[in-house]
N, C-alpha and C positions, 0 to 999 in steps of 0.2 A: 525379580529380573536378574540378569546374570550379565558378565561383560567382558572377560577376556581370558583366553585359556593359552597357558604357556606349557609347551611340550620341549624339554629341553634340546637343543642342538643349534650351531651356528657356524658362519663363515662370513667374514666382512662381507656384506651385503647389504644393499639399501632397499627396503619395500616402501613403495607410497601407493596405497591404495586409492582408487579414483572416489570409492563412496567416503572413505576416511577423511579425505582432505578437497572434497568436492567444491564446486564453486558454490559461493554464498554460505558456506558453513563458518562460523565465527568462534574463536577460541572460548569465548566467553558464554556459549551455547547452553552452558548447565544452568543457568539461572531462569532459563525461559523453559527448560525441560523437567517439570513438577512429576514427582514419582508417586503413586498412590499411597496414601496414608503417612506420607513424609512431609506434607505442605507445612510451612511456617514452622519446622522442627530443623534443629541443627543437621539431621540425617537429608535433608533438601539439598543439600551440597557435598554429598558424598557417594561414592559409588562401593558395592562390596566384593571383594576378590576372594577366588579360590586357588589356592596354589596347591599342587600334587606332585609329589616326586616318587620314583617307584623303580627300583632296580630289576630288570625283567628275567635276568639271569639267562640271556640268550633263548628265551622260548616266549612265543606269542600265548599271550593269556586268552582264556576264553571269554566270549562276551558276557556271560554270568559275572565273572571276576571284575568287570568295570562297571556294572551296572549301579554301584554306589556313588558313581561320578553324576549320573543322572540324577538323583536324591540330592547329592551335595551342591550341584550347580541351581538348583530350583529357583532359589531367592537370592542368588548372587549376580552381581554386576561385572566382576572379572575372574578370570580362570587363567592359572598358569600351571602348565604340568612339563616337568622334565622327568626325562626316563633315561637310564643308564643301562649298559650292556643288553641293547636290543639287538644289535647285529655282534657276529664274531669280528677279529680285527683283519680279516684276509682282506688283503687290497682290492678294490674294485672301483670300476669306470663309473656304474652306476648304482643307485640305491638297491638294496635287497630286498626280496621278497616280504621278508617279516616287518620292513620298514613300511611298506606299501599297505600290509595287513594290518599294521597298527593305526596308520593314519586313517585309513577306512573304517576301524573301528571306532577311533575316538571320533570321527563326525556321524557314524552310525547312532553313537551313545548321546551325543550332545542332540542331536537332531536339526532340523530346519532352523532353529532360533538361531544359531550360531552359524558365523562364518569365519573361515579361518583367515587371518590377516598375517600370518609368517610362519614359516618354518626352515630349520635347517638342521644339518646332521654333521657332527662331529667325530667321526669314527663310531665308537657304541653310545656316545652321547648326543641326544636329541633335544630340541627345544621347538615347540609349536605354539603358535598364539590363537587364540580363537576370540572372536567379539561379538555381543549379540546384536542382532540386525538393529535393534531399534537405537543404538548407539554408535553404529558405525561412523557416523558424520562426526562424532566428537573424538575418535581415535586415531592417531596417526603412529604408524611403527616408522622410526626415524632411521634404524639400521640393528642389523645383527651382525654381531664378531666372537671370534672365538678364541679363546685361550689354551694352547695344549701345554700339559705338564705331565706327560709320560716321559718315558725315558729319554735322557738329551734335551727335554722339551720339544721332542719330534713326536713321539709314539701318541697316536690320539686314543689312547684308552682311559686318560686321565687329563682332566683340564676343567674347563668352564665356557660356557656360551653367556653373552650379554646380549640383551633385547633392550634398546632405548626407546621408549613409547612415551607421547604425550597424549594426556587426556584433558580435552580443553587447556588450562593453562599450568595444568600441574606436569611435571615430568617423572615418569618412572623408569626404574631400571631392575629387570628381573635377570637373575643370575643362574642359571642350572649348572651343577658342579658335578663332578666325581673326583674325590680326594684319593691319596695315596691308600692301600691297604694295609692290613697285618696290625696285631696289637702294638709293637713297638714302634711304629712309624710315626709317632706324635709330631716330632719336628718336620718331618717331609708334609704332614698334612698342613701345619701352619704355614710353612714355607710356600706350600701351594696355594693356599689362600691367599698369602701377601702377594704372589705372582699374579693371581688372576684379579684381584681388586686392583693394583696400581697400574696393572696395564688397562683395564677398563677404564680407571679414572681419567687416563691419558686419552682415551678414545671419545670422552663426554663431547657431544657436539657444541663447537664454538658458542652457537647461539644461547645453549643453556649457560654456559659460564658467564657470559655476557648478562643475561636474564638474572643469574643470580647475584650478580655484582649490584645490579640496580635495586633487587630486593633489600640486599642486604644495607645499601646507603639509605632506602628508604626506611628500614628498621631503626637504624641508629639514629636516624634525624627526627624520628616519632619519640623513641625512647629519650633523647636528649632533652626534647620541647616537652615530654611528660615530667623529667627529672627538674627541669626549670621552673615549671609552674608549682610542683610540690616544693622545691627550694624555696620559692618566692613566698609562698602561703606560710611555708614555717617561718620565714625571717620577719616577715610582715607581723605575725603574731606576737614573736618573741620580743621584736620591738614595740609593739604596743604596751607591751606587758609592763616593758623597762622604760617606756617614754622615750626612745631613742628612734632615730631613722632608719629603716631597712637598709641595709648594705645590699648590693647588686648580687644576684642570683647566680651562682658556678654551677654551670651543667656538668652533670655525671653520666658517662656512657655505660652502657652495660658491659659487664665482665670486669676483672681485675679488683683491686682492692677499692676503687670507687662507688661501685655498684653492686646490683645483683649478680650472681655467677652466671657466665655464658651458658647456653645449652649445652648438652654434650654433643659433640660431632661424629657423625656417623663415619664409614672409611672414605666416603666422597663429598664430606664437609656438607655444605649447602648448595652444592652444584647440582646435585639431583636431588628431587622434593621428597620422593619414597624409593626405598632400594627393598627388594626381596633376594634372600640369597638362601639356596636351596638345592637339594641332592643328597645323594649317597656320599656323606662326608667322612664317613668311615671311622668316626672316632669311636673308640671303645672303652671299656670300665675297667679300672685298676682293682680288681678283684678276681679271686679264683674263681674257676669255672664252678665248681660245688658251690661255695658261698653266694656267688651271683645267682646261679639257676634256683638253688634252692630258697633263696631269699625272694626271687620273683616268683615262684611258685607258690610259696606260703603267702606273700601279701595277695596275689592274684586270685589263689584258690579260695581266701577267706572273702574277696571281693564278689567273686561267681556265687559262693553261699549265701552272701548277704544278698545278693538280687535274685535270689531264688534258685540258681542254677544247680544247686545241688554239691554236696562235696564230692559226690561220686563221679560228676561230669567234670569238676574241675581237676580230680585225679586222673582221669583218664586222658583230658587235654594236656596235662602237664607230663605226659609221658609215664607216669604211675611213680613219681618221685615226691609227689605232696602227701604228706601224712599230716591229718587234721589234729591239732594240739601241740604241735612242736613249734617252738620258736626259733628260727634259725637267725645266722649272724645278720644283723642289718634288716631285718624285716617290720622295721616300725610302719613305714610306707615308702611309696617309691623313691620319696625324696631322699631317704636315706642311702639308696642304693646310687641315685643321681650324684651324690656328695663326690663319688670316685669316677664321676663319668670324666672322660678326657677334654669334652667339648666345654663342659661346664668349666672345669678347672682352666682350658685356656682362655676363656673368655675372663674368667675372675682374676687372671695374672695379667690381661691385656696382651698377651700372646698372640691372638688372633681375634678375629669378628669384633674389634673393638667399635663401640657405638651401634651394634646392632644388637636387639632384642629377641628373645624366644618367650612364647606363652609357655606355662607350665607345664610339663610332660606328665601326663595321668595314664597314658597307654603302655602297654606289654612293650617288650624290646622288640624292633622290627626287623632282627637279624640274629641269629641264624638259624633256620627251620629246615627240616626236612621236606623237600619239596612235597607238596599234596599233603601235608600233614600239619599238624599243631605240633609235632614233636621239636623239642630243639635237638641240634646236631648230633646224630648218634654214629657218623662216620668215623673213619680211624681218626681223622684229625679232631675233633669233638670241640670244635670251636666254640667258645662261651658266647653268650645271648650278649647282644649290644642295643644301644640306640643309636644305629649309624645313619638313619635316614632322619633329616631334620629340615626344619624350615624357620629362618630367622627375617628379621625386620627391621626397619627404621623409618621415621622416628617412632617411637610408642607413645600413645596417647591419645585422647580425644581430640586433639587440634591435627594429629597424624594420622598413624595406624593403630587401630583398637582390636583385639582378638575377640573373634567370635567361637571359634572352635578350631581345636588342635586334636587330633587323633589318628590312629592307625585303621586298618580295615582286615582284623584276622582272618574273616571269610575268603577273601583272595590269597589263596594260597599256592597257585602254580608255582611260583618262584621260591628261592629262598630268602627272599625280602618281603616283608608287606608293605604294600603301597600306606603310604603317610601323608594326609592332606590336612591344610589349615584355611579358615575363612577368616575374613578381615572386614571390617569398616573402615576406609580410607577416605579421610578428608579431603576435598581438593581446594586448592588455592582460591582465594577470592579473586 
């Protein structure tokens, strides 16, 4: 079953669907909606989410290039899709023809099982939300809003779109973004992230903040009670052994020196239950083009050979640069190349995306290819390949968001970027 599709775009707007918030729908409806094969398990109170990001390079993809989405969402409950460079930046009063074509293509691909619950465009960035019909009464899109990060924070070629969504009692924030381009613009990308995150933090619905405060107080009370019981039991046992009367227990709250460490906070603290931040984030790899390209080709060529593709195919798809038997710099596995990935480094230093997690990257770079081919950029600029298109989430773990899949789609090659999608199991609040 599938459940929500987000395609990037926004502008402060509030969407309220009659079916999503219809009369008689209760926030706690999840418990009464048993899903086949999940009864009595932890999955019974969860949804599956599919998130897609794709830089379309100002060209509409053929229908075949989007066919993967039909398969990817077959067993999902939530889908989020963000696109970048869907239109050029020519000022227009009405949406462009490419936008209409893309929206129709999405709806045809997903079929009648899904209903669009929200859509907005911010220049060349767009966000669209879809929900599966069976769960419409459990989903409410609270609002969509945009944060512009282009030149002077006015030009809409860069920025992010936030969608505030509630599923039963659980709050979601989907952020579809396009950050600053070019190898040396790391600080601009980090600044763009913080501008988007802090602005969207200020836009969190007041009711969500109140709800988070109540949950925080409830957790603290429960933790204090549990600590008091544990302290009393320990004190009683020690006193009985020493023949002394037990002393009154001293409650210990989570965090600080007196108790277990507080859970790591995401960019929005605990004011949003589940966060997905995705898009063409444009972070590059701090290696020379030759080392990076040959490293990727060597690793992926060996992988294809091991999978039965044969060295010949690997060599052709890599543009003839792969030579079997040669070990290139950093070619142990992709992790050895990702050690130089700017996004990985920014996260490790806390410079951006603090509190957000990413599943392990096991796919080939999503950028930059000659359009319509598997060849890395052969133009005059010879841009190095990079994992520019990424999907991050919070909080990670079985009680929050668990990664099920994270991959690119090499066969969808009309653009110089490959689409990247991820699937998650998301635990809902009790």
